[in-house]
C-alpha positions as semicolon CSV with decimal commas, in nm:
position;residue;x (nm);y (nm);z (nm)
1;M;2,253;0,201;-1,719
2;V;1,896;0,304;-1,644
3;V;1,769;0,584;-1,422
4;M;1,437;0,487;-1,262
5;K;1,227;0,764;-1,111
6;F;0,935;0,663;-0,887
7;G;0,663;0,918;-0,817
8;G;0,469;0,977;-0,498
9;T;0,203;0,713;-0,568
10;S;0,479;0,460;-0,639
11;V;0,621;0,507;-0,287
12;A;0,297;0,592;-0,108
13;D;0,299;0,301;0,136
14;A;0,475;-0,026;0,220
15;A;0,288;-0,216;-0,053
16;A;0,394;0,039;-0,314
17;I;0,757;0,013;-0,206
18;E;0,737;-0,366;-0,226
19;R;0,631;-0,326;-0,590
20;L;0,921;-0,085;-0,638
21;I;1,160;-0,345;-0,497
22;S;1,040;-0,605;-0,750
23;I;1,076;-0,357;-1,037
24;V;1,427;-0,253;-0,934
25;R;1,531;-0,615;-0,884
26;A;1,423;-0,698;-1,238
27;A;1,620;-0,401;-1,373
28;R;1,925;-0,502;-1,168
29;Q;1,909;-0,860;-1,295
30;A;1,889;-0,733;-1,654
31;A;2,192;-0,509;-1,594
32;I;2,414;-0,792;-1,471
33;Q;2,340;-1,037;-1,753
34;P;2,651;-1,130;-1,957
35;E;2,503;-0,974;-2,271
36;A;2,433;-0,641;-2,099
37;A;2,628;-0,353;-2,250
38;D;2,644;-0,164;-1,919
39;W;2,636;-0,360;-1,592
40;R;2,602;-0,049;-1,373
41;G;2,293;0,054;-1,183
42;P;2,011;0,111;-1,197
43;I;1,999;0,451;-1,027
44;V;1,676;0,511;-0,833
45;V;1,528;0,859;-0,789
46;V;1,218;0,896;-0,570
47;S;0,957;1,155;-0,487
48;A;0,818;1,212;-0,140
49;L;0,547;0,974;-0,019
50;G;0,222;1,064;-0,193
51;G;0,072;1,372;-0,024
52;A;0,373;1,430;0,203
53;T;0,488;1,750;0,031
54;D;0,141;1,903;0,060
55;R;0,139;1,820;0,430
56;L;0,484;1,973;0,478
57;L;0,373;2,292;0,305
58;G;0,069;2,293;0,532
59;I;0,298;2,265;0,834
60;A;0,497;2,563;0,704
61;A;0,175;2,764;0,668
62;E;0,066;2,673;1,021
63;A;0,405;2,772;1,160
64;G;0,395;3,103;0,975
65;A;0,051;3,170;1,120
66;G;0,172;3,096;1,474
67;D;-0,022;2,769;1,504
68;V;0,248;2,568;1,681
69;E;0,004;2,303;1,800
70;G;-0,134;2,242;1,453
71;A;0,215;2,215;1,306
72;R;0,323;1,978;1,584
73;N;0,021;1,751;1,535
74;N;0,080;1,730;1,161
75;L;0,448;1,656;1,216
76;L;0,355;1,374;1,451
77;A;0,117;1,229;1,192
78;L;0,386;1,260;0,925
79;C;0,639;1,088;1,150
80;N;0,402;0,801;1,224
81;R;0,325;0,754;0,856
82;H;0,692;0,734;0,760
83;L;0,763;0,493;1,043
84;E;0,476;0,275;0,925
85;V;0,606;0,276;0,569
86;A;0,954;0,192;0,698
87;S;0,811;-0,142;0,814
88;V;0,892;-0,263;0,462
89;I;1,257;-0,277;0,577
90;T;1,299;-0,634;0,697
91;D;1,650;-0,611;0,839
92;Q;1,611;-0,493;1,199
93;T;1,945;-0,311;1,217
94;E;1,880;-0,126;0,890
95;R;1,526;-0,046;0,996
96;A;1,643;0,095;1,331
97;E;1,887;0,327;1,152
98;V;1,618;0,452;0,914
99;E;1,368;0,504;1,197
100;K;1,630;0,703;1,386
101;Y;1,688;0,919;1,078
102;I;1,314;0,984;1,042
103;R;1,277;1,089;1,406
104;V;1,586;1,311;1,401
105;E;1,482;1,491;1,082
106;L;1,126;1,553;1,197
107;A;1,240;1,662;1,545
108;A;1,463;1,919;1,376
109;L;1,167;2,027;1,166
110;E;0,958;2,070;1,480
111;R;1,219;2,308;1,620
112;V;1,217;2,502;1,294
113;A;0,839;2,526;1,303
114;G;0,852;2,657;1,657
115;A;1,101;2,927;1,559
116;L;0,899;3,027;1,253
117;A;0,585;3,051;1,465
118;V;0,760;3,314;1,677
119;L;0,880;3,506;1,372
120;R;0,540;3,471;1,200
121;E;0,717;3,452;0,866
122;V;0,823;3,165;0,640
123;T;1,077;3,284;0,386
124;P;1,131;3,094;0,057
125;R;1,459;2,964;0,201
126;W;1,280;2,808;0,500
127;L;1,000;2,683;0,277
128;D;1,258;2,488;0,076
129;A;1,415;2,345;0,390
130;I;1,075;2,219;0,504
131;A;0,952;2,091;0,167
132;A;1,276;1,902;0,099
133;T;1,219;1,677;0,399
134;G;0,972;1,455;0,212
135;E;1,221;1,338;-0,051
136;L;1,502;1,302;0,201
137;L;1,289;1,068;0,414
138;S;1,141;0,865;0,130
139;S;1,478;0,808;-0,038
140;R;1,628;0,696;0,292
141;I;1,344;0,447;0,339
142;V;1,374;0,312;-0,017
143;A;1,751;0,268;0,014
144;G;1,702;0,074;0,337
145;A;1,424;-0,135;0,184
146;L;1,632;-0,233;-0,119
147;T;1,928;-0,322;0,100
148;S;1,719;-0,533;0,336
149;H;1,575;-0,722;0,039
150;G;1,913;-0,836;-0,084
151;M;2,018;-0,553;-0,315
152;A;2,325;-0,345;-0,238
153;A;2,173;0,004;-0,230
154;A;2,334;0,326;-0,109
155;W;2,147;0,637;-0,002
156;V;2,276;0,957;-0,160
157;D;2,183;1,290;-0,003
158;A;2,044;1,490;-0,295
159;R;2,178;1,810;-0,141
160;Q;2,529;1,685;-0,208
161;V;2,483;1,604;-0,576
162;M;2,224;1,850;-0,715
163;V;2,396;2,190;-0,711
164;T;2,164;2,481;-0,787
165;N;2,139;2,857;-0,785
166;D;1,969;3,030;-0,491
167;E;1,629;3,086;-0,653
168;H;1,440;2,924;-0,367
169;T;1,127;2,716;-0,444
170;S;1,222;2,700;-0,815
171;A;1,599;2,662;-0,821
172;A;1,787;2,590;-1,143
173;P;2,061;2,325;-1,141
174;L;2,415;2,440;-1,222
175;D;2,517;2,194;-1,491
176;A;2,894;2,178;-1,445
177;D;2,879;2,171;-1,064
178;T;2,608;1,905;-1,062
179;A;2,792;1,687;-1,313
180;A;3,110;1,709;-1,102
181;A;2,923;1,628;-0,781
182;L;2,746;1,328;-0,937
183;A;3,073;1,199;-1,080
184;S;3,239;1,234;-0,742
185;R;2,968;1,073;-0,528
186;V;2,760;0,848;-0,752
187;D;3,010;0,710;-1,003
188;P;3,209;0,528;-0,730
189;L;2,888;0,364;-0,605
190;L;2,806;0,245;-0,955
191;A;3,161;0,115;-0,997
192;A;3,115;-0,081;-0,673
193;R;2,796;-0,230;-0,825
194;K;2,570;-0,056;-0,578
195;I;2,229;0,094;-0,652
196;P;2,232;0,468;-0,569
197;V;1,903;0,601;-0,428
198;I;1,849;0,976;-0,451
199;G;1,560;1,200;-0,353
200;G;1,430;1,403;-0,645
201;F;1,317;1,767;-0,631
202;V;1,589;1,859;-0,378
203;G;1,923;2,032;-0,419
204;A;2,149;2,281;-0,249
205;T;2,347;2,591;-0,339
206;R;2,725;2,593;-0,363
207;D;2,718;2,708;0,000
208;G;2,511;2,406;0,103
209;V;2,178;2,585;0,153
210;T;1,884;2,353;0,076
211;T;1,680;2,435;-0,235
212;T;1,401;2,272;-0,434
213;L;1,345;2,258;-0,809
214;G;0,973;2,338;-0,791
215;R;0,672;2,109;-0,775
216;G;0,712;1,808;-1,001
217;G;1,088;1,856;-1,001
218;S;1,165;1,491;-0,924
219;D;1,124;1,410;-1,294
220;Y;1,371;1,687;-1,370
221;S;1,615;1,553;-1,112
222;A;1,604;1,209;-1,272
223;A;1,668;1,350;-1,619
224;I;1,964;1,555;-1,496
225;V;2,113;1,252;-1,322
226;G;2,067;1,046;-1,637
227;A;2,219;1,312;-1,862
228;C;2,521;1,368;-1,635
229;L;2,598;0,998;-1,585
230;G;2,533;0,872;-1,937
231;A;2,213;0,673;-1,885
232;S;2,083;0,462;-2,171
233;E;1,723;0,531;-2,065
234;I;1,528;0,739;-1,814
235;Q;1,219;0,569;-1,678
236;I;0,935;0,759;-1,512
237;W;0,732;0,515;-1,300
238;T;0,389;0,651;-1,213
239;D;0,031;0,531;-1,161
240;V;-0,094;0,547;-1,522
241;D;-0,008;0,332;-1,823
242;G;0,175;0,607;-2,011
243;M;0,108;0,936;-2,186
244;L;-0,260;0,946;-2,272
245;T;-0,453;1,094;-2,561
246;A;-0,636;1,330;-2,320
247;D;-0,695;1,393;-1,951
248;P;-0,865;1,077;-1,816
249;R;-1,035;1,283;-1,545
250;I;-1,234;1,454;-1,821
251;V;-1,245;1,199;-2,105
252;P;-1,318;0,845;-1,982
253;D;-1,209;0,640;-2,286
254;V;-0,858;0,773;-2,346
255;Q;-0,587;0,569;-2,515
256;V;-0,219;0,523;-2,437
257;V;0,019;0,687;-2,685
258;P;0,290;0,423;-2,741
259;H;0,554;0,650;-2,895
260;L;0,615;1,026;-2,885
261;S;0,885;1,255;-3,013
262;F;1,070;1,475;-2,766
263;A;0,904;1,780;-2,920
264;E;0,553;1,636;-2,886
265;A;0,614;1,532;-2,525
266;S;0,746;1,877;-2,436
267;E;0,438;2,047;-2,582
268;L;0,199;1,808;-2,406
269;A;0,376;1,843;-2,072
270;Y;0,389;2,222;-2,097
271;F;0,023;2,254;-2,184
272;G;-0,112;2,040;-1,906
273;A;-0,035;1,669;-1,942
274;K;0,024;1,573;-1,577
275;V;0,221;1,252;-1,634
276;L;0,545;1,434;-1,713
277;H;0,704;1,746;-1,567
278;P;0,759;2,004;-1,847
279;A;1,131;2,042;-1,773
280;T;1,203;1,669;-1,776
281;I;1,263;1,643;-2,147
282;Q;1,529;1,916;-2,163
283;P;1,831;1,721;-2,029
284;A;1,720;1,410;-2,219
285;V;1,697;1,600;-2,548
286;G;2,046;1,738;-2,500
287;K;2,194;1,390;-2,466
288;N;1,938;1,209;-2,686
289;I;1,839;0,976;-2,401
290;P;1,508;0,792;-2,445
291;V;1,246;0,854;-2,177
292;R;0,992;0,584;-2,094
293;I;0,672;0,634;-1,890
294;L;0,559;0,320;-1,706
295;N;0,295;0,212;-1,454
296;S;0,443;0,083;-1,126
297;R;0,113;-0,094;-1,048
298;R;0,120;-0,285;-1,378
299;P;0,488;-0,332;-1,460
300;L;0,431;-0,649;-1,663
301;D;0,101;-0,563;-1,832
302;A;0,144;-0,203;-1,952
303;A;0,402;-0,130;-2,224
304;G;0,400;0,240;-2,142
305;T;0,506;0,531;-2,362
306;L;0,849;0,568;-2,521
307;I;0,976;0,919;-2,594
308;T;1,262;0,960;-2,840
309;R;1,403;1,230;-3,066
310;D;1,201;1,096;-3,361
311;R;0,911;0,858;-3,372
312;P;0,774;0,625;-3,639
313;P;0,541;0,797;-3,886
314;S;0,168;0,766;-3,827
315;R;-0,128;0,804;-4,057
316;H;-0,297;1,010;-3,785
317;P;-0,181;1,375;-3,767
318;L;-0,294;1,425;-3,407
319;T;-0,099;1,250;-3,131
320;A;-0,277;1,375;-2,817
321;V;-0,468;1,667;-2,671
322;A;-0,345;1,847;-2,359
323;S;-0,563;2,073;-2,148
324;K;-0,518;2,317;-1,866
325;K;-0,773;2,485;-1,638
326;G;-0,738;2,791;-1,415
327;V;-0,589;3,003;-1,691
328;T;-0,602;3,383;-1,697
329;V;-0,619;3,585;-2,019
330;V;-0,451;3,926;-2,006
331;D;-0,538;4,181;-2,276
332;I;-0,296;4,471;-2,328
333;T;-0,429;4,741;-2,561
334;S;-0,277;5,071;-2,673
335;T;-0,276;5,283;-2,987
336;R;0,091;5,342;-2,908
337;M;0,157;4,995;-3,046
338;L;0,080;5,112;-3,396
339;M;0,412;5,140;-3,582
340;A;0,594;5,163;-3,246
341;H;0,936;5,007;-3,194
342;G;1,006;4,840;-2,862
343;F;0,647;4,819;-2,741
344;L;0,637;4,439;-2,727
345;R;0,970;4,439;-2,547
346;R;0,825;4,664;-2,275
347;I;0,526;4,434;-2,236
348;F;0,726;4,115;-2,191
349;E;0,982;4,284;-1,970
350;A;0,698;4,350;-1,724
351;F;0,616;3,977;-1,711
352;E;0,983;3,887;-1,681
353;Q;1,042;4,140;-1,403
354;H;0,768;3,982;-1,194
355;K;0,866;3,622;-1,277
356;T;0,541;3,540;-1,455
357;S;0,556;3,294;-1,746
358;V;0,339;3,339;-2,052
359;D;0,180;3,041;-2,230
360;V;-0,008;3,162;-2,538
361;V;0,037;3,491;-2,724
362;T;-0,173;3,655;-2,997
363;T;-0,126;4,005;-3,137
364;S;-0,306;4,259;-3,353
365;E;-0,212;4,609;-3,462
366;V;-0,300;4,766;-3,128
367;S;-0,332;4,482;-2,879
368;V;-0,157;4,181;-2,732
369;S;-0,336;3,897;-2,556
370;V;-0,150;3,643;-2,344
371;T;-0,244;3,360;-2,112
372;I;-0,080;3,277;-1,781
373;D;-0,147;2,995;-1,535
374;D;0,014;3,161;-1,233
375;A;-0,156;3,490;-1,153
376;R;0,014;3,551;-0,816
377;H;0,215;3,846;-0,947
378;L;-0,037;3,967;-1,204
379;P;-0,137;4,281;-1,005
380;E;0,227;4,392;-1,014
381;V;0,250;4,316;-1,386
382;I;-0,064;4,518;-1,455
383;A;0,067;4,808;-1,248
384;S;0,391;4,805;-1,449
385;L;0,196;4,822;-1,775
386;R;-0,063;5,083;-1,676
387;G;0,156;5,369;-1,791
388;V;0,176;5,247;-2,150
389;A;-0,143;5,052;-2,210
390;E;-0,491;4,959;-2,093
391;V;-0,482;4,619;-1,927
392;T;-0,773;4,385;-1,851
393;R;-0,783;4,030;-1,721
394;E;-1,028;3,742;-1,761
395;D;-1,000;3,458;-1,511
396;E;-1,125;3,097;-1,507
397;M;-1,032;3,028;-1,867
398;A;-0,893;2,705;-2,010
399;I;-0,654;2,586;-2,279
400;I;-0,690;2,298;-2,522
401;C;-0,372;2,215;-2,712
402;A;-0,380;1,970;-3,003
403;V;-0,032;1,823;-3,050
404;G;0,117;1,609;-3,325
405;D;0,419;1,607;-3,553
406;G;0,179;1,517;-3,834
407;L;-0,005;1,850;-3,811
408;Q;0,271;2,005;-4,022
409;S;0,158;1,809;-4,327
410;D;-0,218;1,835;-4,278
411;P;-0,340;2,181;-4,385
412;A;-0,705;2,084;-4,329
413;F;-0,659;1,992;-3,963
414;V;-0,732;2,339;-3,824
415;G;-1,070;2,344;-3,998
416;R;-1,164;2,004;-3,861
417;L;-1,055;2,106;-3,511
418;L;-1,266;2,423;-3,516
419;E;-1,556;2,224;-3,657
420;A;-1,529;1,981;-3,362
421;V;-1,575;2,266;-3,113
422;G;-1,842;2,444;-3,314
423;G;-2,078;2,649;-3,097
424;I;-1,821;2,698;-2,819
425;A;-1,685;3,051;-2,782
426;I;-1,313;3,063;-2,864
427;R;-1,122;3,342;-2,695
428;M;-0,782;3,293;-2,864
429;V;-0,630;3,069;-3,132
430;S;-0,256;3,014;-3,169
431;Q;-0,035;2,794;-3,383
432;A;0,335;2,760;-3,309
433;A;0,597;2,831;-3,577
434;A;0,688;2,462;-3,594
435;R;0,320;2,387;-3,668
436;R;0,329;2,102;-3,420
437;N;0,048;2,234;-3,200
438;I;-0,272;2,434;-3,226
439;T;-0,397;2,597;-2,910
440;L;-0,748;2,715;-2,831
441;V;-0,835;2,933;-2,531
442;I;-1,193;2,891;-2,410
443;R;-1,399;2,944;-2,097
444;G;-1,320;2,701;-1,819
445;T;-1,683;2,594;-1,803
446;D;-1,662;2,476;-2,167
447;L;-1,350;2,263;-2,123
448;E;-1,518;1,928;-2,061
449;T;-1,750;1,963;-2,359
450;A;-1,478;2,086;-2,594
451;L;-1,221;1,824;-2,494
452;T;-1,474;1,541;-2,518
453;R;-1,577;1,653;-2,866
454;V;-1,220;1,687;-2,993
455;H;-1,121;1,348;-2,856
456;A;-1,428;1,181;-3,006
457;R;-1,364;1,341;-3,345
458;F;-1,000;1,246;-3,379
459;F;-0,961;0,929;-3,173
460;Q;-1,290;0,741;-3,134
461;A;-1,478;0,826;-3,452
462;A;-1,179;0,744;-3,668
463;G;-1,123;0,418;-3,484
464;A;-0,764;0,526;-3,447
465;T;-0,510;0,277;-3,324
466;R;-0,209;0,471;-3,212
């Protein structure tokens, strides 16, 4: 049984959903062949229509600022767009039910926006309730579209199967509760040979309060569903041919990486590869479920990228290069560090207290330097550290992370990497204990030059075929 997750560009309009229908039909036909080991499914997990979540967050901001008219106008535009996309549903009865659902949900959202405009405050709990609407609407449309095109699909309200804690806007699924809920609501649908359709990104607490898993959480939702229900493969359908050797927005002649290990994919996703959400791999690793990245616009032409626990050996040590802009470097310096026990603990407790994740860390005898990509709570972190250290920050930095299982057996790679970026100021250098990645921190203005040079050195100049 396969879990198929379709991103926002893969459900952006009626034409995109028609492509989705063809892809799901092919998967369903493969599942019901006599030689198939598991005739269940597939299970479909979908994101909101492309751009819908951003618009919903904009509506929340307008409501919080008291701009009722602006929120109402955007809600009307959002309603019209979803109704237009719902035209892909050919059965008139099914389409009428979906259109009614769209109108009811957005009318309720309009009332919420009006109330929030009076309060002039949008709490994280209300932000989740608003943001979740995109996936609820898109999954309802997709379920109706599949049904009207001859496939027995069943819409599943994600709030009834993804049970989370109450950390609004970045909720964590509760494994045992979620597994029980999926077994109770989705297993019977699979047994009845129906195709469950679930909105990603969305969940609810044990008390039924709507939550979200954070931006990009639809990938995570799909992986959790697959892990809980014993999927043979988790497919991430997007608008690119697979995991790429670098960011195509910066390097024009990137290549598709055909096969990655779980560890490589996790590093690339964490350090900026946009194709995959960083958390996606975790449930798959636990159950050793292959993950495949595919292009919904080229389902027959692009082989995609397969991610498994191990991958075939390669003569090239470097697999891909991830990059991330908008990074902040924080320097924490104090002579108290010298021979002091517990100093590092106090530093990282300050970041933990203010829910700020750290990417790269380097240390010396009297200083610690870290990078973060979310500086919203940095003033509070700095205030917490002022009593024990001098703290400075440097914004608009960037990260380049060279990733490859083969780096462990190539002691000369670091020298060649530094040679490739010669003349560019390097702020920090870090190599993980597993020696699977080497990370450079540079100025944001140097990112394009550095990434282009590294890619040319290790992928084009060598004539590498991955």
